[in-house]
C-alpha positions in Angstrom: -29.6 -33.9 -23.2 -30.2 -31.7 -20.2 -27.8 -32.0 -17.4 -28.8 -34.3 -14.5 -29.8 -32.2 -11.6 -30.9 -33.2 -8.1 -33.0 -31.3 -5.6 -31.2 -30.1 -2.4 -33.0 -32.9 -0.5 -31.8 -35.5 -3.0 -28.2 -34.2 -2.9 -28.2 -34.3 0.9 -29.5 -37.9 0.8 -27.0 -39.0 -1.7 -24.1 -37.3 0.1 -25.1 -39.1 3.3 -25.2 -42.4 1.5 -21.7 -41.7 0.0 -20.4 -40.9 3.4 -22.1 -44.1 4.9 -20.6 -46.2 2.1 -17.1 -44.8 2.8 -17.4 -45.4 6.5 -18.9 -48.9 6.3 -17.1 -50.4 3.3 -13.8 -48.5 3.3 -13.6 -47.7 7.0 -12.8 -44.1 6.1 -14.5 -40.9 7.1 -15.4 -38.5 4.2 -16.6 -35.0 4.7 -19.5 -33.2 3.0 -17.4 -31.4 0.5 -15.4 -34.5 -0.7 -18.7 -36.4 -0.9 -20.3 -33.5 -2.9 -17.3 -33.5 -5.3 -17.6 -37.3 -5.7 -21.3 -36.9 -6.4 -20.6 -34.2 -9.0 -18.0 -36.4 -10.7 -20.3 -39.4 -10.9 -23.2 -37.2 -12.1 -21.1 -35.4 -14.8 -18.9 -38.2 -16.0 -20.9 -41.5 -15.4 -24.5 -40.3 -14.9 -25.3 -40.3 -18.7 -24.5 -44.0 -18.9 -27.1 -44.8 -16.2 -29.5 -42.4 -17.7 -29.2 -44.0 -21.1 -29.5 -47.5 -19.7 -32.8 -46.4 -18.1 -34.0 -45.1 -21.5 -33.1 -48.3 -23.2 -35.0 -50.3 -20.5 -38.0 -48.0 -20.9 -37.9 -48.3 -24.6 -37.8 -52.1 -24.4 -40.8 -52.1 -22.1 -42.7 -49.7 -24.4 -41.9 -51.8 -27.4 -43.2 -54.9 -25.8 -46.4 -53.1 -24.8 -46.8 -51.8 -28.3 -46.4 -55.2 -29.7 -49.1 -56.5 -27.4 -51.4 -53.5 -28.3 -50.8 -54.2 -32.0 -51.7 -57.9 -31.5 -54.9 -56.9 -29.6 -55.9 -54.5 -32.5 -55.4 -57.3 -35.1 -57.5 -59.5 -32.8 -60.4 -57.1 -33.2 -60.2 -57.2 -37.0 -63.4 -58.6 -38.6 -63.4 -60.7 -41.7 -66.0 -60.3 -44.4 -68.5 -63.2 -44.7 -67.6 -65.7 -47.4 -70.3 -66.2 -50.1 
């Protein structure tokens, strides 16, 4: 698996959300560097769990779609005429 990477714009948005969370929920101010370090921790240590969950969810959707497709193909099957 390749490392999870965010664009600079995404990182700025996530850092801002971390800072907002700390301020609103914990009544604590957190600077850019601590928020970046927290983002790095979650990305490196926990991100794979979320990534894998997304893959499992996508696989389940794809499997369901494939079952429907298979059923549709069988529905097109023609039977030979009986003599």
